[in-house]
mmCIF file as gemmi writes it, N, C-alpha and C atoms, coordinates in Angstrom:
data_model
loop_
_atom_site.group_PDB
_atom_site.id
_atom_site.type_symbol
_atom_site.label_atom_id
_atom_site.label_alt_id
_atom_site.label_comp_id
_atom_site.label_asym_id
_atom_site.label_entity_id
_atom_site.label_seq_id
_atom_site.pdbx_PDB_ins_code
_atom_site.Cartn_x
_atom_site.Cartn_y
_atom_site.Cartn_z
_atom_site.occupancy
_atom_site.B_iso_or_equiv
_atom_site.pdbx_formal_charge
_atom_site.auth_seq_id
_atom_site.auth_asym_id
_atom_site.pdbx_PDB_model_num
ATOM 1 N N . MET Axp A 1 ? 0.845 -1.18 0 1 0 ? 1 A 1
ATOM 2 C CA . MET Axp A 1 ? 0 0 0 1 0 ? 1 A 1
ATOM 3 C C . MET Axp A 1 ? 0.884 1.234 0 1 0 ? 1 A 1
ATOM 4 N N . ASN Axp A 2 ? 0.587 2.171 -0.874 1 0 ? 2 A 1
ATOM 5 C CA . ASN Axp A 2 ? 1.364 3.397 -0.99 1 0 ? 2 A 1
ATOM 6 C C . ASN Axp A 2 ? 0.624 4.528 -0.285 1 0 ? 2 A 1
ATOM 7 N N . THR Axp A 3 ? 1.228 5.082 0.764 1 0 ? 3 A 1
ATOM 8 C CA . THR Axp A 3 ? 0.607 6.197 1.456 1 0 ? 3 A 1
ATOM 9 C C . THR Axp A 3 ? 1.503 7.415 1.339 1 0 ? 3 A 1
ATOM 10 N N . THR Axp A 4 ? 0.874 8.541 1.185 1 0 ? 4 A 1
ATOM 11 C CA . THR Axp A 4 ? 1.628 9.781 1.149 1 0 ? 4 A 1
ATOM 12 C C . THR Axp A 4 ? 1.2 10.625 2.332 1 0 ? 4 A 1
ATOM 13 N N . THR Axp A 5 ? 2.113 11.389 2.855 1 0 ? 5 A 1
ATOM 14 C CA . THR Axp A 5 ? 1.779 12.268 3.96 1 0 ? 5 A 1
ATOM 15 C C . THR Axp A 5 ? 1.567 13.673 3.429 1 0 ? 5 A 1
ATOM 16 N N . SER Axp A 6 ? 0.665 14.355 4.051 1 0 ? 6 A 1
ATOM 17 C CA . SER Axp A 6 ? 0.407 15.747 3.698 1 0 ? 6 A 1
ATOM 18 C C . SER Axp A 6 ? 1.195 16.624 4.654 1 0 ? 6 A 1
ATOM 19 N N . PRO Axp A 7 ? 2.073 17.467 4.127 1 0 ? 7 A 1
ATOM 20 C CA . PRO Axp A 7 ? 2.871 18.308 5.019 1 0 ? 7 A 1
ATOM 21 C C . PRO Axp A 7 ? 2.007 19.341 5.74 1 0 ? 7 A 1
ATOM 22 N N . THR Axp A 8 ? 2.381 19.617 6.973 1 0 ? 8 A 1
ATOM 23 C CA . THR Axp A 8 ? 1.779 20.693 7.751 1 0 ? 8 A 1
ATOM 24 C C . THR Axp A 8 ? 2.816 21.786 7.898 1 0 ? 8 A 1
ATOM 25 N N . VAL Axp A 9 ? 2.455 22.999 7.511 1 0 ? 9 A 1
ATOM 26 C CA . VAL Axp A 9 ? 3.353 24.141 7.621 1 0 ? 9 A 1
ATOM 27 C C . VAL Axp A 9 ? 2.794 25.056 8.708 1 0 ? 9 A 1
ATOM 28 N N . ASP Axp A 10 ? 3.465 25.074 9.855 1 0 ? 10 A 1
ATOM 29 C CA . ASP Axp A 10 ? 3.053 25.908 10.981 1 0 ? 10 A 1
ATOM 30 C C . ASP Axp A 10 ? 3.839 27.211 10.914 1 0 ? 10 A 1
ATOM 31 N N . LEU Axp A 11 ? 3.189 28.247 10.448 1 0 ? 11 A 1
ATOM 32 C CA . LEU Axp A 11 ? 3.865 29.527 10.233 1 0 ? 11 A 1
ATOM 33 C C . LEU Axp A 11 ? 4.026 30.345 11.509 1 0 ? 11 A 1
ATOM 34 N N . ARG Axp A 12 ? 3.419 29.923 12.593 1 0 ? 12 A 1
ATOM 35 C CA . ARG Axp A 12 ? 3.481 30.699 13.83 1 0 ? 12 A 1
ATOM 36 C C . ARG Axp A 12 ? 4.896 30.831 14.373 1 0 ? 12 A 1
ATOM 37 N N . THR Axp A 13 ? 5.768 29.902 14.026 1 0 ? 13 A 1
ATOM 38 C CA . THR Axp A 13 ? 7.142 29.942 14.539 1 0 ? 13 A 1
ATOM 39 C C . THR Axp A 13 ? 8.148 30.397 13.484 1 0 ? 13 A 1
ATOM 40 N N . ILE Axp A 14 ? 7.67 30.792 12.316 1 0 ? 14 A 1
ATOM 41 C CA . ILE Axp A 14 ? 8.534 31.19 11.202 1 0 ? 14 A 1
ATOM 42 C C . ILE Axp A 14 ? 8.572 32.718 11.114 1 0 ? 14 A 1
ATOM 43 N N . SER Axp A 15 ? 9.741 33.249 10.818 1 0 ? 15 A 1
ATOM 44 C CA . SER Axp A 15 ? 9.893 34.693 10.636 1 0 ? 15 A 1
ATOM 45 C C . SER Axp A 15 ? 8.913 35.182 9.564 1 0 ? 15 A 1
ATOM 46 N N . PRO Axp A 16 ? 8.203 36.289 9.821 1 0 ? 16 A 1
ATOM 47 C CA . PRO Axp A 16 ? 7.22 36.775 8.839 1 0 ? 16 A 1
ATOM 48 C C . PRO Axp A 16 ? 7.777 36.952 7.43 1 0 ? 16 A 1
ATOM 49 N N . ARG Axp A 17 ? 9.016 37.376 7.288 1 0 ? 17 A 1
ATOM 50 C CA . ARG Axp A 17 ? 9.54 37.596 5.933 1 0 ? 17 A 1
ATOM 51 C C . ARG Axp A 17 ? 9.837 36.289 5.195 1 0 ? 17 A 1
ATOM 52 N N . GLU Axp A 18 ? 9.834 35.155 5.897 1 0 ? 18 A 1
ATOM 53 C CA . GLU Axp A 18 ? 10.107 33.854 5.273 1 0 ? 18 A 1
ATOM 54 C C . GLU Axp A 18 ? 8.849 33.026 5.033 1 0 ? 18 A 1
ATOM 55 N N . ARG Axp A 19 ? 7.728 33.466 5.554 1 0 ? 19 A 1
ATOM 56 C CA . ARG Axp A 19 ? 6.515 32.642 5.552 1 0 ? 19 A 1
ATOM 57 C C . ARG Axp A 19 ? 5.992 32.309 4.155 1 0 ? 19 A 1
ATOM 58 N N . HIS Axp A 20 ? 5.764 33.309 3.331 1 0 ? 20 A 1
ATOM 59 C CA . HIS Axp A 20 ? 5.139 33.048 2.029 1 0 ? 20 A 1
ATOM 60 C C . HIS Axp A 20 ? 6.034 32.205 1.131 1 0 ? 20 A 1
ATOM 61 N N . ALA Axp A 21 ? 7.334 32.456 1.159 1 0 ? 21 A 1
ATOM 62 C CA . ALA Axp A 21 ? 8.253 31.648 0.345 1 0 ? 21 A 1
ATOM 63 C C . ALA Axp A 21 ? 8.206 30.184 0.772 1 0 ? 21 A 1
ATOM 64 N N . LEU Axp A 22 ? 8.114 29.936 2.082 1 0 ? 22 A 1
ATOM 65 C CA . LEU Axp A 22 ? 8.03 28.562 2.577 1 0 ? 22 A 1
ATOM 66 C C . LEU Axp A 22 ? 6.743 27.894 2.101 1 0 ? 22 A 1
ATOM 67 N N . VAL Axp A 23 ? 5.637 28.607 2.169 1 0 ? 23 A 1
ATOM 68 C CA . VAL Axp A 23 ? 4.359 28.038 1.728 1 0 ? 23 A 1
ATOM 69 C C . VAL Axp A 23 ? 4.409 27.706 0.239 1 0 ? 23 A 1
ATOM 70 N N . PHE Axp A 24 ? 4.912 28.626 -0.581 1 0 ? 24 A 1
ATOM 71 C CA . PHE Axp A 24 ? 4.956 28.378 -2.022 1 0 ? 24 A 1
ATOM 72 C C . PHE Axp A 24 ? 5.926 27.257 -2.384 1 0 ? 24 A 1
ATOM 73 N N . SER Axp A 25 ? 7.049 27.161 -1.699 1 0 ? 25 A 1
ATOM 74 C CA . SER Axp A 25 ? 7.977 26.067 -2.014 1 0 ? 25 A 1
ATOM 75 C C . SER Axp A 25 ? 7.391 24.722 -1.593 1 0 ? 25 A 1
ATOM 76 N N . THR Axp A 26 ? 6.661 24.696 -0.48 1 0 ? 26 A 1
ATOM 77 C CA . THR Axp A 26 ? 6.005 23.456 -0.054 1 0 ? 26 A 1
ATOM 78 C C . THR Axp A 26 ? 4.92 23.069 -1.047 1 0 ? 26 A 1
ATOM 79 N N . PHE Axp A 27 ? 4.134 24.038 -1.497 1 0 ? 27 A 1
ATOM 80 C CA . PHE Axp A 27 ? 3.087 23.763 -2.478 1 0 ? 27 A 1
ATOM 81 C C . PHE Axp A 27 ? 3.686 23.264 -3.787 1 0 ? 27 A 1
ATOM 82 N N . LYS Axp A 28 ? 4.752 23.908 -4.227 1 0 ? 28 A 1
ATOM 83 C CA . LYS Axp A 28 ? 5.401 23.517 -5.485 1 0 ? 28 A 1
ATOM 84 C C . LYS Axp A 28 ? 5.871 22.064 -5.439 1 0 ? 28 A 1
ATOM 85 N N . ALA Axp A 29 ? 6.303 21.6 -4.255 1 0 ? 29 A 1
ATOM 86 C CA . ALA Axp A 29 ? 6.805 20.234 -4.107 1 0 ? 29 A 1
ATOM 87 C C . ALA Axp A 29 ? 5.692 19.191 -4.026 1 0 ? 29 A 1
ATOM 88 N N . LEU Axp A 30 ? 4.448 19.627 -3.863 1 0 ? 30 A 1
ATOM 89 C CA . LEU Axp A 30 ? 3.346 18.667 -3.789 1 0 ? 30 A 1
ATOM 90 C C . LEU Axp A 30 ? 3.153 17.972 -5.131 1 0 ? 30 A 1
ATOM 91 N N . PRO Axp A 31 ? 2.852 16.685 -5.1 1 0 ? 31 A 1
ATOM 92 C CA . PRO Axp A 31 ? 2.497 16.013 -6.351 1 0 ? 31 A 1
ATOM 93 C C . PRO Axp A 31 ? 1.074 16.411 -6.747 1 0 ? 31 A 1
ATOM 94 N N . PRO Axp A 32 ? 0.706 16.277 -8.024 1 0 ? 32 A 1
ATOM 95 C CA . PRO Axp A 32 ? -0.687 16.504 -8.399 1 0 ? 32 A 1
ATOM 96 C C . PRO Axp A 32 ? -1.597 15.636 -7.528 1 0 ? 32 A 1
ATOM 97 N N . GLY Axp A 33 ? -2.639 16.234 -6.99 1 0 ? 33 A 1
ATOM 98 C CA . GLY Axp A 33 ? -3.543 15.535 -6.082 1 0 ? 33 A 1
ATOM 99 C C . GLY Axp A 33 ? -3.13 15.643 -4.623 1 0 ? 33 A 1
ATOM 100 N N . GLY Axp A 34 ? -1.968 16.237 -4.357 1 0 ? 34 A 1
ATOM 101 C CA . GLY Axp A 34 ? -1.463 16.361 -2.993 1 0 ? 34 A 1
ATOM 102 C C . GLY Axp A 34 ? -2.089 17.528 -2.248 1 0 ? 34 A 1
ATOM 103 N N . THR Axp A 35 ? -2.004 17.464 -0.929 1 0 ? 35 A 1
ATOM 104 C CA . THR Axp A 35 ? -2.518 18.531 -0.084 1 0 ? 35 A 1
ATOM 105 C C . THR Axp A 35 ? -1.484 18.901 0.973 1 0 ? 35 A 1
ATOM 106 N N . MET Axp A 36 ? -1.643 20.099 1.499 1 0 ? 36 A 1
ATOM 107 C CA . MET Axp A 36 ? -0.836 20.55 2.621 1 0 ? 36 A 1
ATOM 108 C C . MET Axp A 36 ? -1.761 21.289 3.575 1 0 ? 36 A 1
ATOM 109 N N . GLU Axp A 37 ? -1.368 21.327 4.84 1 0 ? 37 A 1
ATOM 110 C CA . GLU Axp A 37 ? -2.128 22.098 5.815 1 0 ? 37 A 1
ATOM 111 C C . GLU Axp A 37 ? -1.285 23.273 6.272 1 0 ? 37 A 1
ATOM 112 N N . LEU Axp A 38 ? -1.908 24.42 6.336 1 0 ? 38 A 1
ATOM 113 C CA . LEU Axp A 38 ? -1.262 25.65 6.756 1 0 ? 38 A 1
ATOM 114 C C . LEU Axp A 38 ? -1.855 26.064 8.098 1 0 ? 38 A 1
ATOM 115 N N . ILE Axp A 39 ? -0.998 26.414 9.06 1 0 ? 39 A 1
ATOM 116 C CA . ILE Axp A 39 ? -1.438 26.939 10.353 1 0 ? 39 A 1
ATOM 117 C C . ILE Axp A 39 ? -0.815 28.316 10.509 1 0 ? 39 A 1
ATOM 118 N N . ASN Axp A 40 ? -1.641 29.308 10.849 1 0 ? 40 A 1
ATOM 119 C CA . ASN Axp A 40 ? -1.146 30.676 10.953 1 0 ? 40 A 1
ATOM 120 C C . ASN Axp A 40 ? -1.753 31.359 12.171 1 0 ? 40 A 1
ATOM 121 N N . ASP Axp A 41 ? -1.121 32.444 12.616 1 0 ? 41 A 1
ATOM 122 C CA . ASP Axp A 41 ? -1.606 33.197 13.771 1 0 ? 41 A 1
ATOM 123 C C . ASP Axp A 41 ? -2.464 34.391 13.366 1 0 ? 41 A 1
ATOM 124 N N . HIS Axp A 42 ? -2.733 34.535 12.081 1 0 ? 42 A 1
ATOM 125 C CA . HIS Axp A 42 ? -3.629 35.572 11.58 1 0 ? 42 A 1
ATOM 126 C C . HIS Axp A 42 ? -4.279 35.072 10.294 1 0 ? 42 A 1
ATOM 127 N N . ASN Axp A 43 ? -5.303 35.773 9.868 1 0 ? 43 A 1
ATOM 128 C CA . ASN Axp A 43 ? -6.023 35.392 8.657 1 0 ? 43 A 1
ATOM 129 C C . ASN Axp A 43 ? -5.069 35.425 7.458 1 0 ? 43 A 1
ATOM 130 N N . PRO Axp A 44 ? -4.903 34.303 6.753 1 0 ? 44 A 1
ATOM 131 C CA . PRO Axp A 44 ? -3.961 34.25 5.629 1 0 ? 44 A 1
ATOM 132 C C . PRO Axp A 44 ? -4.538 34.775 4.316 1 0 ? 44 A 1
ATOM 133 N N . GLN Axp A 45 ? -5.472 35.694 4.38 1 0 ? 45 A 1
ATOM 134 C CA . GLN Axp A 45 ? -6.098 36.227 3.167 1 0 ? 45 A 1
ATOM 135 C C . GLN Axp A 45 ? -5.094 36.836 2.186 1 0 ? 45 A 1
ATOM 136 N N . PRO Axp A 46 ? -4.068 37.595 2.639 1 0 ? 46 A 1
ATOM 137 C CA . PRO Axp A 46 ? -3.088 38.108 1.668 1 0 ? 46 A 1
ATOM 138 C C . PRO Axp A 46 ? -2.349 36.984 0.926 1 0 ? 46 A 1
ATOM 139 N N . LEU Axp A 47 ? -2.072 35.895 1.621 1 0 ? 47 A 1
ATOM 140 C CA . LEU Axp A 47 ? -1.423 34.746 0.985 1 0 ? 47 A 1
ATOM 141 C C . LEU Axp A 47 ? -2.348 34.135 -0.063 1 0 ? 47 A 1
ATOM 142 N N . ARG Axp A 48 ? -3.621 34.034 0.272 1 0 ? 48 A 1
ATOM 143 C CA . ARG Axp A 48 ? -4.576 33.5 -0.702 1 0 ? 48 A 1
ATOM 144 C C . ARG Axp A 48 ? -4.611 34.382 -1.954 1 0 ? 48 A 1
ATOM 145 N N . GLY Axp A 49 ? -4.52 35.687 -1.76 1 0 ? 49 A 1
ATOM 146 C CA . GLY Axp A 49 ? -4.474 36.6 -2.901 1 0 ? 49 A 1
ATOM 147 C C . GLY Axp A 49 ? -3.274 36.338 -3.792 1 0 ? 49 A 1
ATOM 148 N N . GLN Axp A 50 ? -2.132 36.025 -3.18 1 0 ? 50 A 1
ATOM 149 C CA . GLN Axp A 50 ? -0.945 35.693 -3.979 1 0 ? 50 A 1
ATOM 150 C C . GLN Axp A 50 ? -1.157 34.396 -4.748 1 0 ? 50 A 1
ATOM 151 N N . PHE Axp A 51 ? -1.79 33.403 -4.111 1 0 ? 51 A 1
ATOM 152 C CA . PHE Axp A 51 ? -2.1 32.158 -4.817 1 0 ? 51 A 1
ATOM 153 C C . PHE Axp A 51 ? -3.012 32.451 -6.008 1 0 ? 51 A 1
ATOM 154 N N . GLU Axp A 52 ? -4.035 33.268 -5.795 1 0 ? 52 A 1
ATOM 155 C CA . GLU Axp A 52 ? -4.985 33.551 -6.868 1 0 ? 52 A 1
ATOM 156 C C . GLU Axp A 52 ? -4.352 34.324 -8.017 1 0 ? 52 A 1
ATOM 157 N N . SER Axp A 53 ? -3.416 35.209 -7.714 1 0 ? 53 A 1
ATOM 158 C CA . SER Axp A 53 ? -2.807 35.979 -8.804 1 0 ? 53 A 1
ATOM 159 C C . SER Axp A 53 ? -1.739 35.187 -9.549 1 0 ? 53 A 1
ATOM 160 N N . GLY Axp A 54 ? -1.066 34.263 -8.88 1 0 ? 54 A 1
ATOM 161 C CA . GLY Axp A 54 ? 0.009 33.531 -9.533 1 0 ? 54 A 1
ATOM 162 C C . GLY Axp A 54 ? -0.319 32.107 -9.932 1 0 ? 54 A 1
ATOM 163 N N . LEU Axp A 55 ? -1.307 31.506 -9.26 1 0 ? 55 A 1
ATOM 164 C CA . LEU Axp A 55 ? -1.624 30.098 -9.51 1 0 ? 55 A 1
ATOM 165 C C . LEU Axp A 55 ? -3.123 29.897 -9.723 1 0 ? 55 A 1
ATOM 166 N N . TYR Axp A 56 ? -3.784 30.885 -10.301 1 0 ? 56 A 1
ATOM 167 C CA . TYR Axp A 56 ? -5.231 30.821 -10.465 1 0 ? 56 A 1
ATOM 168 C C . TYR Axp A 56 ? -5.649 29.517 -11.144 1 0 ? 56 A 1
ATOM 169 N N . GLY Axp A 57 ? -6.569 28.793 -10.512 1 0 ? 57 A 1
ATOM 170 C CA . GLY Axp A 57 ? -7.076 27.546 -11.063 1 0 ? 57 A 1
ATOM 171 C C . GLY Axp A 57 ? -6.196 26.341 -10.813 1 0 ? 57 A 1
ATOM 172 N N . ALA Axp A 58 ? -5.029 26.543 -10.211 1 0 ? 58 A 1
ATOM 173 C CA . ALA Axp A 58 ? -4.094 25.431 -9.989 1 0 ? 58 A 1
ATOM 174 C C . ALA Axp A 58 ? -4.011 25.046 -8.516 1 0 ? 58 A 1
ATOM 175 N N . PHE Axp A 59 ? -5.004 25.461 -7.719 1 0 ? 59 A 1
ATOM 176 C CA . PHE Axp A 59 ? -5.025 25.109 -6.303 1 0 ? 59 A 1
ATOM 177 C C . PHE Axp A 59 ? -6.461 25.157 -5.8 1 0 ? 59 A 1
ATOM 178 N N . ASN Axp A 60 ? -6.693 24.477 -4.686 1 0 ? 60 A 1
ATOM 179 C CA . ASN Axp A 60 ? -7.966 24.562 -3.974 1 0 ? 60 A 1
ATOM 180 C C . ASN Axp A 60 ? -7.658 25 -2.55 1 0 ? 60 A 1
ATOM 181 N N . TRP Axp A 61 ? -8.398 25.941 -2.027 1 0 ? 61 A 1
ATOM 182 C CA . TRP Axp A 61 ? -8.181 26.549 -0.707 1 0 ? 61 A 1
ATOM 183 C C . TRP Axp A 61 ? -9.395 26.232 0.154 1 0 ? 61 A 1
ATOM 184 N N . THR Axp A 62 ? -9.219 25.45 1.224 1 0 ? 62 A 1
ATOM 185 C CA . THR Axp A 62 ? -10.327 25.072 2.087 1 0 ? 62 A 1
ATOM 186 C C . THR Axp A 62 ? -10.04 25.492 3.519 1 0 ? 62 A 1
ATOM 187 N N . PRO Axp A 63 ? -10.771 26.481 4.048 1 0 ? 63 A 1
ATOM 188 C CA . PRO Axp A 63 ? -10.581 26.867 5.444 1 0 ? 63 A 1
ATOM 189 C C . PRO Axp A 63 ? -10.998 25.718 6.374 1 0 ? 63 A 1
ATOM 190 N N . LEU Axp A 64 ? -10.175 25.444 7.373 1 0 ? 64 A 1
ATOM 191 C CA . LEU Axp A 64 ? -10.465 24.411 8.362 1 0 ? 64 A 1
ATOM 192 C C . LEU Axp A 64 ? -10.781 25.019 9.725 1 0 ? 64 A 1
ATOM 193 N N . GLU Axp A 65 ? -10.17 26.143 10.03 1 0 ? 65 A 1
ATOM 194 C CA . GLU Axp A 65 ? -10.387 26.857 11.292 1 0 ? 65 A 1
ATOM 195 C C . GLU Axp A 65 ? -10.127 28.338 11.025 1 0 ? 65 A 1
ATOM 196 N N . GLU Axp A 66 ? -11.044 29.181 11.483 1 0 ? 66 A 1
ATOM 197 C CA . GLU Axp A 66 ? -10.939 30.607 11.158 1 0 ? 66 A 1
ATOM 198 C C . GLU Axp A 66 ? -10.907 31.467 12.416 1 0 ? 66 A 1
ATOM 199 N N . GLY Axp A 67 ? -9.78 31.429 13.135 1 0 ? 67 A 1
ATOM 200 C CA . GLY Axp A 67 ? -9.505 32.291 14.276 1 0 ? 67 A 1
ATOM 201 C C . GLY Axp A 67 ? -10.42 32.077 15.459 1 0 ? 67 A 1
ATOM 202 N N . PRO Axp A 68 ? -10.273 32.901 16.462 1 0 ? 68 A 1
ATOM 203 C CA . PRO Axp A 68 ? -9.473 34.116 16.511 1 0 ? 68 A 1
ATOM 204 C C . PRO Axp A 68 ? -8.01 33.893 16.918 1 0 ? 68 A 1
ATOM 205 N N . VAL Axp A 69 ? -7.681 32.706 17.437 1 0 ? 69 A 1
ATOM 206 C CA . VAL Axp A 69 ? -6.307 32.46 17.886 1 0 ? 69 A 1
ATOM 207 C C . VAL Axp A 69 ? -5.443 31.904 16.762 1 0 ? 69 A 1
ATOM 208 N N . GLN Axp A 70 ? -5.994 30.992 15.998 1 0 ? 70 A 1
ATOM 209 C CA . GLN Axp A 70 ? -5.239 30.419 14.878 1 0 ? 70 A 1
ATOM 210 C C . GLN Axp A 70 ? -6.167 30.177 13.704 1 0 ? 70 A 1
ATOM 211 N N . TRP Axp A 71 ? -5.556 30.161 12.528 1 0 ? 71 A 1
ATOM 212 C CA . TRP Axp A 71 ? -6.251 29.877 11.277 1 0 ? 71 A 1
ATOM 213 C C . TRP Axp A 71 ? -5.594 28.649 10.673 1 0 ? 71 A 1
ATOM 214 N N . ARG Axp A 72 ? -6.42 27.703 10.205 1 0 ? 72 A 1
ATOM 215 C CA . ARG Axp A 72 ? -5.915 26.505 9.535 1 0 ? 72 A 1
ATOM 216 C C . ARG Axp A 72 ? -6.584 26.414 8.171 1 0 ? 72 A 1
ATOM 217 N N . VAL Axp A 73 ? -5.766 26.102 7.169 1 0 ? 73 A 1
ATOM 218 C CA . VAL Axp A 73 ? -6.255 26.015 5.794 1 0 ? 73 A 1
ATOM 219 C C . VAL Axp A 73 ? -5.654 24.773 5.149 1 0 ? 73 A 1
ATOM 220 N N . GLU Axp A 74 ? -6.467 24.054 4.385 1 0 ? 74 A 1
ATOM 221 C CA . GLU Axp A 74 ? -5.941 22.987 3.538 1 0 ? 74 A 1
ATOM 222 C C . GLU Axp A 74 ? -5.779 23.576 2.14 1 0 ? 74 A 1
ATOM 223 N N . ILE Axp A 75 ? -4.575 23.423 1.596 1 0 ? 75 A 1
ATOM 224 C CA . ILE Axp A 75 ? -4.298 23.873 0.234 1 0 ? 75 A 1
ATOM 225 C C . ILE Axp A 75 ? -4 22.623 -0.583 1 0 ? 75 A 1
ATOM 226 N N . ALA Axp A 76 ? -4.762 22.428 -1.647 1 0 ? 76 A 1
ATOM 227 C CA . ALA Axp A 76 ? -4.621 21.221 -2.465 1 0 ? 76 A 1
ATOM 228 C C . ALA Axp A 76 ? -4.188 21.583 -3.876 1 0 ? 76 A 1
ATOM 229 N N . LYS Axp A 77 ? -3.392 20.689 -4.443 1 0 ? 77 A 1
ATOM 230 C CA . LYS Axp A 77 ? -3.003 20.802 -5.851 1 0 ? 77 A 1
ATOM 231 C C . LYS Axp A 77 ? -3.854 19.781 -6.608 1 0 ? 77 A 1
ATOM 232 N N . PRO Axp A 78 ? -4.768 20.237 -7.46 1 0 ? 78 A 1
ATOM 233 C CA . PRO Axp A 78 ? -5.639 19.301 -8.171 1 0 ? 78 A 1
ATOM 234 C C . PRO Axp A 78 ? -4.845 18.255 -8.958 1 0 ? 78 A 1
ATOM 235 N N . ALA Axp A 79 ? -5.423 17.076 -9.08 1 0 ? 79 A 1
ATOM 236 C CA . ALA Axp A 79 ? -4.754 15.979 -9.777 1 0 ? 79 A 1
ATOM 237 C C . ALA Axp A 79 ? -4.438 16.333 -11.223 1 0 ? 79 A 1
ATOM 238 N N . ASP Axp A 80 ? -5.235 17.208 -11.823 1 0 ? 80 A 1
ATOM 239 C CA . ASP Axp A 80 ? -5.019 17.576 -13.227 1 0 ? 80 A 1
ATOM 240 C C . ASP Axp A 80 ? -4.321 18.926 -13.371 1 0 ? 80 A 1
ATOM 241 N N . SER Axp A 81 ? -3.672 19.394 -12.3 1 0 ? 81 A 1
ATOM 242 C CA . SER Axp A 81 ? -3.071 20.732 -12.358 1 0 ? 81 A 1
ATOM 243 C C . SER Axp A 81 ? -1.856 20.765 -13.268 1 0 ? 81 A 1
ATOM 244 N N . GLN Axp A 82 ? -1.717 21.897 -13.917 1 0 ? 82 A 1
ATOM 245 C CA . GLN Axp A 82 ? -0.575 22.155 -14.783 1 0 ? 82 A 1
ATOM 246 C C . GLN Axp A 82 ? 0.208 23.308 -14.18 1 0 ? 82 A 1
ATOM 247 N N . PRO Axp A 83 ? 1.504 23.324 -14.326 1 0 ? 83 A 1
ATOM 248 C CA . PRO Axp A 83 ? 2.284 24.441 -13.799 1 0 ? 83 A 1
ATOM 249 C C . PRO Axp A 83 ? 1.796 25.768 -14.366 1 0 ? 83 A 1
ATOM 250 N N . ALA Axp A 84 ? 1.738 26.78 -13.502 1 0 ? 84 A 1
ATOM 251 C CA . ALA Axp A 84 ? 1.271 28.103 -13.918 1 0 ? 84 A 1
ATOM 252 C C . ALA Axp A 84 ? 2.428 29.077 -14.042 1 0 ? 84 A 1
ATOM 253 N N . HIS Axp A 85 ? 3.629 28.571 -14.218 1 0 ? 85 A 1
ATOM 254 C CA . HIS Axp A 85 ? 4.803 29.435 -14.271 1 0 ? 85 A 1
ATOM 255 C C . HIS Axp A 85 ? 5.145 29.835 -15.698 1 0 ? 85 A 1
ATOM 256 N N . GLY Axp A 86 ? 5.892 30.893 -15.756 1 0 ? 86 A 1
ATOM 257 C CA . GLY Axp A 86 ? 6.384 31.346 -17.045 1 0 ? 86 A 1
ATOM 258 C C . GLY Axp A 86 ? 5.709 32.616 -17.492 1 0 ? 86 A 1
ATOM 259 N N . GLY Axp A 87 ? 6.399 33.343 -18.288 1 0 ? 87 A 1
ATOM 260 C CA . GLY Axp A 87 ? 5.837 34.572 -18.833 1 0 ? 87 A 1
ATOM 261 C C . GLY Axp A 87 ? 5.394 35.521 -17.751 1 0 ? 87 A 1
ATOM 262 N N . SER Axp A 88 ? 4.336 36.228 -18.017 1 0 ? 88 A 1
ATOM 263 C CA . SER Axp A 88 ? 3.861 37.222 -17.065 1 0 ? 88 A 1
ATOM 264 C C . SER Axp A 88 ? 2.929 36.644 -16.018 1 0 ? 88 A 1
ATOM 265 N N . SER Axp A 89 ? 2.605 35.343 -16.086 1 0 ? 89 A 1
ATOM 266 C CA . SER Axp A 89 ? 1.668 34.769 -15.127 1 0 ? 89 A 1
ATOM 267 C C . SER Axp A 89 ? 2.326 34.375 -13.816 1 0 ? 89 A 1
ATOM 268 N N . CYS Axp A 90 ? 3.644 34.347 -13.751 1 0 ? 90 A 1
ATOM 269 C CA . CYS Axp A 90 ? 4.327 33.92 -12.534 1 0 ? 90 A 1
ATOM 270 C C . CYS Axp A 90 ? 4.467 35.097 -11.577 1 0 ? 90 A 1
ATOM 271 N N . CYS Axp A 91 ? 4.024 34.905 -10.333 1 0 ? 91 A 1
ATOM 272 C CA . CYS Axp A 91 ? 4.101 35.98 -9.35 1 0 ? 91 A 1
ATOM 273 C C . CYS Axp A 91 ? 5.487 36.067 -8.727 1 0 ? 91 A 1
ATOM 274 N N . GLY Axp A 92 ? 6.311 35.025 -8.874 1 0 ? 92 A 1
ATOM 275 C CA . GLY Axp A 92 ? 7.667 35.037 -8.342 1 0 ? 92 A 1
ATOM 276 C C . GLY Axp A 92 ? 7.769 34.663 -6.882 1 0 ? 92 A 1
ATOM 277 N N . SER Axp A 93 ? 6.647 34.47 -6.198 1 0 ? 93 A 1
ATOM 278 C CA . SER Axp A 93 ? 6.671 34.202 -4.765 1 0 ? 93 A 1
ATOM 279 C C . SER Axp A 93 ? 7.292 32.864 -4.404 1 0 ? 93 A 1
ATOM 280 N N . CYS Axp A 94 ? 7.162 31.885 -5.263 1 0 ? 94 A 1
ATOM 281 C CA . CYS Axp A 94 ? 7.659 30.557 -4.933 1 0 ? 94 A 1
ATOM 282 C C . CYS Axp A 94 ? 9.069 30.319 -5.45 1 0 ? 94 A 1
ATOM 283 N N . GLY Axp A 95 ? 9.602 31.273 -6.156 1 0 ? 95 A 1
ATOM 284 C CA . GLY Axp A 95 ? 10.948 31.107 -6.696 1 0 ? 95 A 1
ATOM 285 C C . GLY Axp A 95 ? 10.988 30.325 -7.99 1 0 ? 95 A 1
ATOM 286 N N . GLY Axp A 96 ? 9.824 29.966 -8.541 1 0 ? 96 A 1
ATOM 287 C CA . GLY Axp A 96 ? 9.764 29.168 -9.76 1 0 ? 96 A 1
ATOM 288 C C . GLY Axp A 96 ? 9.865 29.956 -11.016 1 0 ? 96 A 1
């Protein structure tokens, strides 16, 4: 039986200037159909905006817990997702 683990990225202990790059690099490493869980100490709406501008249609965002102490989100890469990098569509946040 082949099992894959879904990474959990707890941003509460990460320096604010490193948070978004870590999330995007973790997402980039997910296989198609993979998921990750994000834990944050504030509403990650600005991060979601970056996903929407750079990876529109190539992710699914599901809130699991919405404050007031912590926010948890499942971010999934659809099984049929195609890379959204290149040209003017890349936001540059993930380093890709």
